[in-house]
Structure formats: structure tokens, C-alpha cells
N, C-alpha and C positions, 0 to 999 in steps of 0.2 A: 501494500500500499505506500502511496508516494504521499507525500506529506507537502499541501498545497505552500500557494507563495507567501499573504499572512502568515501564516503559524512557524514557517521557516525565522522570521524575526522574530517571532514572539518567542519561539524558543532559544531564539541567539540571546535576547534579551534576559529569560528567564536563568540560563545557565552563568549570563553574565553578576545578572543580581545576585546568584547561590558562590560567585568563584569570581571577585573583580581585575583578578590576572589576566584571566582570557584575554586573548587581542583583537578588540575590534577598534571600528570604526566611530565615534562619537553617532554618525545620524543610523547606526546600524543596531543599535540600545537604544534608543531616545524614546520618551516617552511621548507621543506624538498628540494624547491626547489632553498634554499639560499644554499644548502647542494656545496662542491665542490663529483667530480666523487669519487676520492681516498677519503673521508670524509663517501661515502656512502660505498665505498666497504671494509673501515675498519670496520663499524658496524657490515657490515653481517658476518667481520671476528669475531668478538668480540660475534656473537651471534650465533658462531661454522658452519658458511657458507663462506668458505674462496672460492671469484670469481676473473673475471676482466676482462675488457671490454669484451674481445674476447670469454673467456666461458661464457660469460652471453648471449653472442648476439644469440652463440648457442645454448644452453640451450634454451633460449626463443623460435626459430627457428622449436621449437615442441609441440609449444603451441600458441592458439591462445589471450589470454587473460591474463593478471598479474596476475589475479586472480590463473587462475589454475597453472599456475607457480610457485606462492607462496607456492600454497597447497602442491605440487608434492615437493618442498625441506624442505616444515619443517613437520615432521610426525606428525599426531593427536593427540598424546598424551600429545604430548609437549604442557608446558602451555597457556593457552589464549593467553596471553598478550607476550610472548616469542610470538608465532604468529603472532599476529601484527605487531609487532614491524621489523619482518623479512618481514610482504608486504609491509610493510610503507617503508623501503628502496625500495624492486624493484619493485611496482609500479613507483617510481621516474628516475629510471633506465630504464623501460622498455617504460615509457616516452619521454626519451633524447634518446633514439640509437633502439628501433623499429618501424621504421617507416612505414613499408610494411602493418602492420598491424592494423587498423584504430578500433579501438572497442566504445561500448558506456561508458565506465567509464575514459575511456582517455579522451574522449569527454567533459564528464560529467564535469568531473575533473574543465577541463578549462574554460568549462563555466560560474559553479561557481567562475571560479578565476574574472575571468571577471563581472560576476554581484558584487562582492565584491569590488573589484575597484568602480568599480562606483559607488555606494552607500557610500563609503568613499571617492567620490570624489577625487580619486589618482591614473585614467585614463592620461596616459601619451596622448593619442590623440584617440579623440572619436572613429575613424574609427576601433578599435580595438574590440571595443561592433557590432559594425557595425555588422564587420566582422565576428564573434563567432553567431549574431542572424542568419546571410546571409548562415554560414554551419547549425543550427539547424534546419532552415527552408529545406534546402537543405536533411537534413540524416531522418527529418521527410520525407517529399515526397517519396523519396528513399524508403523507409519503405514500405512506403502505395502502392508505385508504384508494388511494391513486393508480394503485397497482406495483409498489415499487416494493422489493423482495425485504424482509427487515434487515434479515441482517447486511445487506447492500447498502441500503439506507443510512443505518447504523454506521459502515465503514467509509460513507464521506463523510457523515459529520468530522467521525476518530481524523478521519485526512485534513480537514481544514483549523483542528485543533493543532495547536504544541504537546499541552494536555493528555493522555494518556485519560481519555472520560472513562472506558470502562473500569480499569482499576480504582481510578475516582470515585464512582460510583458506590460503586465495592468495598472502598473504606468508607467513603459518608454514610451507609446503610449501618455498618457497624457498626459504628460510634452512632447512630442512631437507638439503636439496640443495647450498646453499652450504658445510655443515658435512658437506657427504659421509656423513649417516644416510640412504642411498638407499633401503632395504629399506624405513621408517619413513616415505619419504614415495613410493614404490609405493606403501605401503598405504592413506595418505590418500587420493591421487589417487585409485585403485577406489573407497574408500568411495564419496567423496563427488559423483565425476564426473557420473550419474544426475540429480543433485538441482540442480547450478551451473546459473545461468540463463549465466553465459559461458563458454561450453565451448571457445572457440578458447583464454581467456587456461588452461585449465586442458592440453590440446594442448599446448601452448605446455611447463609444465613436465611431461609426457610428456618430449615430445621431448627434455629437457635432461639426461632421467635415459636416453632410449635412449643419447645422445653417451655417454655413460660405458662404455656395452659395448659402440657397434657404431657408430660413427661413421659406416657408410655408411647405412648406415640413416636414420639419426640425417639421414643431410644431403637422403635421401629426403624423412622427413617436414617438413622442414622448407622444402623446393620446394613440398608442399604447403601448407603450412601459407603460406607466403607469397603463394601466391596466394589462398588459401581469406579474410586480412586484405584484401585486397585495395581491398575498399567496406568496410571498416569503420572507425570514427569516432576511434577508443581509441588516440590518442596514446601513450599511457603502453606498452602492451603493442608498439606498434611500435618503438619505442627500448630497451623490454629487447631484443626480439630481434635489431633490431640490434647491439646491445651484444653481444648473444653471437655477431653473424657476424663481431664485427670480429674479430675474436681467433681467427676459421679460416680463413681467408683463400680465404672463398669470396666471390670479387668477383663475376660478375654476381648472384647473390641477393642480397648485399650493398648493391649497388647500388639493382635495383629496389625494392627496400623503402624504401633511403633517398627514391626520389623521391616512391614513397608519403607520406613523412613527410612531405613539406616543403611542402604544400599544408596539413597540420593545424597549423602551428608559428602560434602568434601571440602568444607574449610572447617578449621574449626571453631572458627563463631559459631558453625552450625551443629558444633556437635555439646557445647560446651551449652546452648538452648536448651539442647535436646536433653541432656541433663536435668538443665534447671527444671524442664517439667516432670521428668520422671522422677524428679525429688518429691515433689511436690504431689504426686501419685503417691506413694510409697507412704509420704505427713498425713495422706486428709486417709490411706487406710489402717495408720497407726500402724505402721509396720515396721519399727524401728530400725531391724537386722539390715534391711535390704537399704531403709535410707538412709542410714550410717557407710553400707557402702559403697554409695552414691558419693557421696560427701568425701570419701575419702580418694574419690578419682577429682572431685572437682577440685580438691582440694591440692591434689597435685600437679594439676593443670595449671591453677592461677595465673600461674605468667609466660603459659605459651603467647604464641602471636595469634589473634584473633581470625587472622588475615592469610592463614598460611594453612597451607592441603595437609590433606588427612589420609593418610593409608588404612585401607578397607581393615588391615590385619594389624591393626594398631589390640595391640590385647585390653586397652581399657576398653572401646568399640568392642569386641569380641566378648571381655564383661558382661559388659550391658545387654547385647544380645543375649547371654546364657541365663543374668538375669531373668531377663525379661521372659525366657523363654520357661522357663524355671516357674515363673507367677501365673504363666498361661495356662498350664497342663493339671485336670480337672483334682487331681490329687493334692495341688499348693496349696496352704493355707493363705495365701493373700485372696 
């Protein structure tokens, strides 16, 4: 999936905000929303395009997107950097003044903005992120109602965004569950489920919700989900599921999933995360002996570099695997 033009600059700005040592030119990472109307038109004039608001709106009337307008205003023979400098100004002017022609790139830019503000905890109010998600669902539904394939439509939106939209949705819904906003979380899962690629992650979110009202039904869903992810290589999802199981005392499922996780471990950090989940599991079961054995491994590896690669034949990994295997046997006291 090829990321779209404005999204590329949003991504560059995001990376620069996280690491100001990234080599960029100021115009590439500038916040064009902060520029005045006069400044934007002055920039265009410096790029050999003399426009004002009236002439800009008149030009825009003949185009469906800011990309089309920018491409026609600049010769293809111009330097690509010159073309992009014009485009970024045209895009911002279109966002401000062309109200009657909604397009994917303008919406995606706003979606990116809201996600970025949310991630940086800079939202003035939470309603704005709720509003943009409602608009996202409406845009998706409208395009599917017109005959579009759900996942193809979602891919089109994703390509227009610098952020991982599906990843954001998952994290945002998980946070709603953490904060006990169960009704809102359920609405979001139902609204976006048919559009996402990784339905297993959203099945897990739904299972977490069911667990709040019907633990017996949730246990059945968890059993089916553990079977469904058996061949899946998503370590993060399996670790989240394992952490969820750790507090529920479901020994059999915990061990089955834990044995799936071990072959996926790549870094020391992954292994230590698994150890932390396992010690919590045995602590919840009041199994002091197993808890102490894991604590010894944790203490032993306290100074290991989290980014170091690990070997599947590491004696500590083998010890943990055997401990979990014993825990899962019917004869075990665990």
C-alpha cells in the first residue's frame, strides 16, 4: 500500500517532532495550519504563483482535489521539491476555503492531526477525537453503501494517513475498556470490525468486553481465540492475551498460549515481559514455589540488555517452558 503525498509529509513531521536531529528542510516539517492566509499566498508568490483568495477559489471550482489543482498549477518539468512546496500551500488553502468538495486527503489529514494530538495528550477536549472517529465510520459506511469493498475502502483511508489507523483504533478501544467506557468501546468495535484486516485483535477486544458481563461466555470465546491464534505470529497480541489470562486463573489456556509465545521470542525484552506475566500468573494462584523460581530468573537477567537477541536454547527459556508444561498437566497442583 503506497502512502499518499500529504501523508508522507505528515509522517516526516511526526518523525521530526519525535527526533529533532532528523535532517529536514524547514518547509518540509512546518505546521502549515499555523500560517496566516497572507503568509500562504506570499509563499506561493515566491514560488512564481500569484494568487489571492478569490482567484484561488475560482481555480479550485474546476478541480475535485487539492492534488489535481496543485499538479495543474506547476509544470511537471519543475524540480519535485518546488512542486511539493507549492502543493503543501495549495493543500492548506483548499482545507480552509473549499468547503463544498470533501475529499479523502483532506479528511485523512484531519484524522492524522487528531490522532497525533491524542497521542501527545494535547487534545483540548476528547469530543474532537470522538467526532473524527464518527466521521471515519460514516465515510467508510457511505463508500461501502455505494458498492465499495470494506477493506479496500479502509486501505484507501489508511494510505492517506501517516498514522497506523487500524493500530490506533485497537489501542484507543483497548484504552476505553481499561477506563470502563464499555458502551463506547462496544460501539467502536461494532462500527469498525468489518473494515479491519486483523480481526483477531478485535475479537480479543470483544472478548474483554464480554468478560465484564458474562465470564462463562468469555471463557468459551477465549478458548476459541487461543485456538484461532495458534498459527499466528503476532507476538504482541499473544502477550496481551496472556496478560489477560494471567489474572483469571485459567491454567490450561494460559499454558497453551504461553507455549505458543515462547518460539516467537526474539529479544531479551520479550522474554522479560513474558517472565513478568508468568510471575503474576503464579502469584495470583498463590503458587509460591513457581513464583520463586521465576523470580530467580528475573533477578539473574536484571542487567541483560533488553535489545539483545535471545537463543531458543537459552537455559532460562527452557526452564520456563518446562515449568509451564508441568503446570498444564492434569496431575499438577497448579
